[in-house]
C-alpha positions, 0 to 999 in steps of 0.5 A: 792629380798625377805628375809626369816625371820629366825623363831624359833618355840617352842611348850609347851603341858601339856599332862596329862600323856604321856602314855595316850596321846600316845594312841591318836594322839600325834605322828602325832601332834608332827610331824605336829607341827615340833617344834625346841623345844617341851616341855611337862608338867605332863608326869607322868612317872618314869625317868628310863622308859622315853626313852622307851616311845618315840621310834618315836622321830626323831634322830635329837632331843636331849631329857631331862626330870625330874620326881617326885622322891617322888611320882610315876605317878606325875608331870614331865617335858620333853624337846626335842630340835633340837639344842643341848643346851650349858648346862642343869639344873634341878630344880631351885636354888640348884636343888629346886623343882626337887624332884617333877620334876617341872623345866628344864632349857636349856641354848642356845647361845642367851637365856635360855629356862625354861620349868616348871610345876607350882604346883597347889594350890590344892583342898581347897587351901591346897598347896597355901602356897607352891605354893606361895613360888614357885612363889617367888623362880622362880621369883628370879631364872628367874631374876638371869638368865635374868642378863646373857641372855634373858629367855623364860619361858614356860609351865603350869603355873597354873594361869588364870591371868585376867578375860579375861583368864577364862570363869567364873571368878566370880564363880572361885574367890576362886578356885586354879588357880584364887585366888587373891594371885596367880594372884598377884604373876604372875603380880609381875613376869611380873612387873620384866621385862617379857611379857605374849606373848599371851596377848601382841600379842593378847590383846583382844582375848579370847582363852583357853588352859585347860578345866575340864573333867567335865560338857562338859567343852571343848564342851562348851568352858568353859575353862581357859588360864593357859599355857604360854610363858613368855619372857624377855622384851628384846625379845619383838621386836623378837616376831612373834606370840603366838598361842593356838592350841585348835583344837588339842585334846588328853589331858585336855590341848592343845598345845601352840606355840611361833614363835620368831626371834632368 
């Protein structure tokens, strides 16, 4: 007899504005991907009108979202899950970063799911200090959670970790998302007992998840891999696949997918 492996499918997608992507093929892609957990980054919506934007979401999904309270049409993350979580938390410790709608944590029986849209260091690196403080805080937050149960940390983490993760590394050495400081912060996180699932399962594969709208970057595949599933090392043997769906359009990012035996 053949045994059927139970696989949980998780999808993360920076939609760069949910209103814009709903005019494209997002609804079809949502159904086709059929994820157990589907999280969104950069929704750019105000909290009060979020539900009205998702009339097509099946009744079988529980939905959770948070948005920027200090700037309209900015940031924002959302999570849709077929299984109701035990608890939901917004922001990091003491709700930090929820003013910009950066983080949602869903607690399930066997793991925590942390959906995040990491701050960009910005043009001229004007927010690099803020970004690095976020990295310090999120690392401590994840490590606190990991003491209780394993974590899956997902989203647009706004860093190309290694040269293999970016088309033109030399030309971007001092640009936001590829500074030495940001890359070192990501290395530091991984050193605390976490795995970059795509690179772990695909050590030499070159694939990107974000392309600038300028210079025909996507057409020329001049991209960056800045969207991730990072998991606790204790989940290493449960990983099945970590995918980048660069065949799916609609945003300057594409969806990423994690399949895991949970």
